[in-house]
N, C-alpha and C positions, 0 to 999 in steps of 0.2 A: 444713527443719531440717538444719543442717550437722553432720557427724560427722567424727571423726578416728580413723583406724585405722592403727596401726603393727603390721603383721602379724607372725606368729610367726617367719617367716624373715627379717625385716627387722632391720637394725642401723643405729642413728643414732649417728654420731660427733659428740661434743660435746653441749652442753646442749640440752634439748628444752623448748619452751614451747608449750602448746596449750590452746585453749578452744573448746568447742562444746557442742551439746546432748548429744552422746554422745562420750566419749573412751575408746578401747580401745587399751591399750599391751600387746600380746602379745609384741612383739619385744624387742630389746636396746638400751638407751640407755647409751652410754659417756660418762657425764657426769651432770649433775643433770637432774631432771624437775620441771616445774611445770605442773600441769594444773587445769582448772576445767570443770565441765559439770553438766548435769542428772544424768547417769550417768557415773561414772568407774570404769574397771576397769584395774588394773595387774596383769597376770598374767605379764609378762615380767621382765627383769632391768634394774636401774638401778645403775650402778657408783658413782654419787655419792649426793647427797641427793634425796629425793622430797617434794614438796609437792602435796597434792591437796585440792580443795574441790569439793563437789557435793551435790546432793540425796541421791544414793546413791553411796557410795564403797566399792569392794571392792579389797583388795590380797591377791592369792594368790601373787604373785611374790616375788622377792628384791631388797631394796634394800641395797646395800653399806654405806651410811652411815646418816644419820638419816632418819626418816620422820615427816612432819607432815601431819595430816589434819583437815579440818573438814567435817562433813556432817550431813544429816538422819539417814541410816542409814549406819553405818560398820561394815564387816566386814573383819577381818584374819585371814587364814589362812596368810599367807606369813611372811617374815622381814625383820628390820632388823639390820644389822651394828652399829649404835650405838643411839641413843635413839629412842623413839617418843613423840610428843605427839599426842593425838587428842581431839577434842571433837565432840559431836553429840547428837541426841535419843536415839539408840540406838547404843552402841559395843560391839561384840563381838569379843573375841580368841578365835578358835576353837582347838580342841585342837592343830592343826598349827602355830599361830603360834609363832614364836620371836623374842624380842627380846634382843639381846646386851647392851644398855646399860640405862639407866633408862627407866621408863615413866611417863608423865603422862597421866591420863585425866580428862575432865570431861564431864558430860552427864546426861541424864535416867535412862536405864537402861544400866548398865554391867555387862558380863559378861566375866570373865577365866577362860578354860579352858586357855590355852596355857602356854608356858614362858618365863619372864622371868628373865634372869641377874642383873639389877641391882635397884635399889629400885623400889617401886611407890607412886605418890602419886595418890589418886583423890578427886574431888569430884563428887557426884551425888545424885540422888534415891534410886535403888536400885542397890546394888553387890552382885554375886554373884561370889565367887572359888572356883573348883574346880581351878585349875591350880597350877603351881609357880612360886614367887617366890624368887629366889636370895638376896635380902637383905631389908631392912626394908620394911614396908607401913604407910602412913599413909592413913586414910580419913576423909572428912567426908561423911556421908550420912544420910538419914532411915531407910533400911532397909539393913542390912548382913547378908550371909550368907557365912560361911566354910564351904563345903560339904564333904561327904565327898570324900576324894581330894585336897583342897587341901594343899599343902606350902608353908610359909613358913619359909625358912631365915634367920630374923632375928626382929625384934620386930614385933608388931602394935600399932599405936596408932590409936584411932578416936575420932571426935567425932560424937555423935549424941544426939538426945533419947530414943532407944530403945536398949535393949541389943542388941548384936550377937548374931545366931544363929550359934553356933560348934558345928559337928557334932563329936561326940566322936572321930570317926575322922580329923578334920583334924589335921595336924601343924604345930605352931608351935614352933620350936626356940630362939627368942630370949627375952630376959627379959620 
């Protein structure tokens, strides 16, 4: 089994392309990053765009431009300077996640705990939002929960055969 490891003290000048059973990008990439693997971990910095595909994809580092991910299990606790597009069986934006642009999510189980500056568009089986969204939210899902602590600084539009569960402590400021 082949693995790729860009260590914490390593810097890659220019774009990075790598595929292996395990990809660990702990260092700095001064350019775009495109990775694929059974397990992909981006904990370093990418000054351009990042594209990652894998069975398990974790992003705890900082991507200066847009971040695009496809995976079975996707976890984001880092940041993207522009947009995030992610699809997977399970997609989780942890409390420490920060997306400066718009966020587009698709998958089976989607959880948003982080801070999103732009719009949020979501399609999934189950959607739970307990983080902060800077603009409008549009959801298409079977199960929708806007949990306590959620802040939506715009409108909430949803499409579901079930009523959304909206906690009274959640804040939605749009029409």
